[in-house]
C-alpha positions in Angstrom: 9.2 -8.3 -4.2 9.3 -7.4 -7.5 12.5 -6.5 -9.6 10.6 -5.2 -12.6 12.1 -2.2 -14.1 9.5 0.9 -14.4 9.2 0.5 -17.7 8.5 -3.1 -17.1 5.8 -2.5 -14.4 4.4 0.2 -16.8 4.0 -2.4 -19.8 2.6 -4.8 -17.3 0.1 -2.6 -16.0 -1.2 -1.7 -19.4 -1.0 -5.6 -20.4 -3.1 -6.5 -17.5 -5.8 -3.6 -18.0 -6.1 -5.2 -21.6 -6.5 -8.4 -20.4 -9.2 -7.5 -17.9 -11.1 -5.3 -20.2 -11.2 -7.9 -22.8 -12.0 -10.5 -20.3 -14.8 -8.3 -19.3 -16.0 -7.9 -23.0 -16.6 -11.4 -23.4 -17.3 -12.7 -19.9 -15.8 -15.6 -17.7 -18.3 -18.2 -18.9 -18.0 -17.9 -22.6 -14.0 -17.6 -22.4 -14.1 -20.6 -19.9 -16.3 -22.7 -22.2 -14.0 -21.5 -25.4 -10.9 -22.8 -23.6 -12.8 -25.9 -22.3 -12.0 -25.3 -18.6 -14.1 -24.3 -15.8 -15.0 -20.9 -15.0 -13.0 -21.1 -11.7 -9.9 -21.1 -13.1 -10.7 -17.7 -14.8 -11.9 -16.3 -11.6 -8.5 -17.5 -10.0 -6.5 -16.0 -12.4 -8.1 -12.6 -11.8 -7.4 -13.0 -8.0 -4.2 -10.9 -7.5 -3.7 -13.6 -3.9 -3.1 -16.6 -6.4 0.4 -17.1 -7.1 -0.2 -17.3 -10.7 -2.6 -14.6 -11.5 -3.3 -12.0 -14.7 -0.6 -9.7 -13.1 2.1 -12.4 -13.2 1.1 -13.3 -16.9 1.5 -9.7 -17.7 4.8 -9.1 -16.2 5.7 -12.2 -17.5 5.0 -10.8 -21.1 6.4 -7.4 -20.4 9.6 -8.9 -19.3 9.6 -11.3 -22.5 9.2 -8.1 -24.3 5.6 -9.1 -25.9 2.9 -6.9 -26.4 -0.9 -7.8 -26.5 -2.5 -6.1 -29.5 -6.2 -6.6 -30.7 -6.4 -8.8 -33.4 -7.7 -6.2 -35.8 -4.2 -4.2 -35.2 -1.5 -4.2 -37.8 1.9 -4.4 -36.1 5.2 -3.1 -38.1 8.4 -3.8 -37.1 10.7 -0.8 -36.3 12.9 -2.2 -39.5 10.3 -2.1 -41.7 8.9 1.1 -39.9 12.4 2.8 -40.6 12.0 1.6 -44.4 8.9 3.2 -45.0 9.7 6.4 -43.3 12.8 6.9 -45.4 11.0 6.0 -48.7 8.3 8.5 -47.8 11.0 11.2 -47.0 13.0 10.2 -50.3 9.8 10.3 -52.4 8.7 13.8 -50.8 12.2 15.3 -51.4 12.5 14.0 -55.0 8.9 15.5 -55.8 10.3 18.9 -54.5 13.3 18.8 -56.4 15.6 18.2 -53.5 18.7 15.7 -53.3 17.8 12.7 -50.8 20.6 12.9 -48.3 20.7 9.3 -46.3 22.1 10.9 -43.3 18.9 13.4 -43.2 16.6 10.4 -43.2 17.9 8.7 -40.1 
């Protein structure tokens, strides 16, 4: 029985779907060859009846607060995003001749 929260479960579902989609695009054999493992290892990971499978790996990533993103994705932490938003708001307000208020930028 899983003790994952609804949020963790939803995240795990997305991660598992991403893993399966990426795996389908490259194929089991090429992935196994790149990893230097037998193709059967990849096949077993896809099998939900195995103790260690993609669902478990996806759930682990979710519980640990980690996300899976494609290699061409740019990731910005929330502090950096908040800084960029404040800077943009300040710039736009100053351009319009308005006083910048830190409270309004939160």
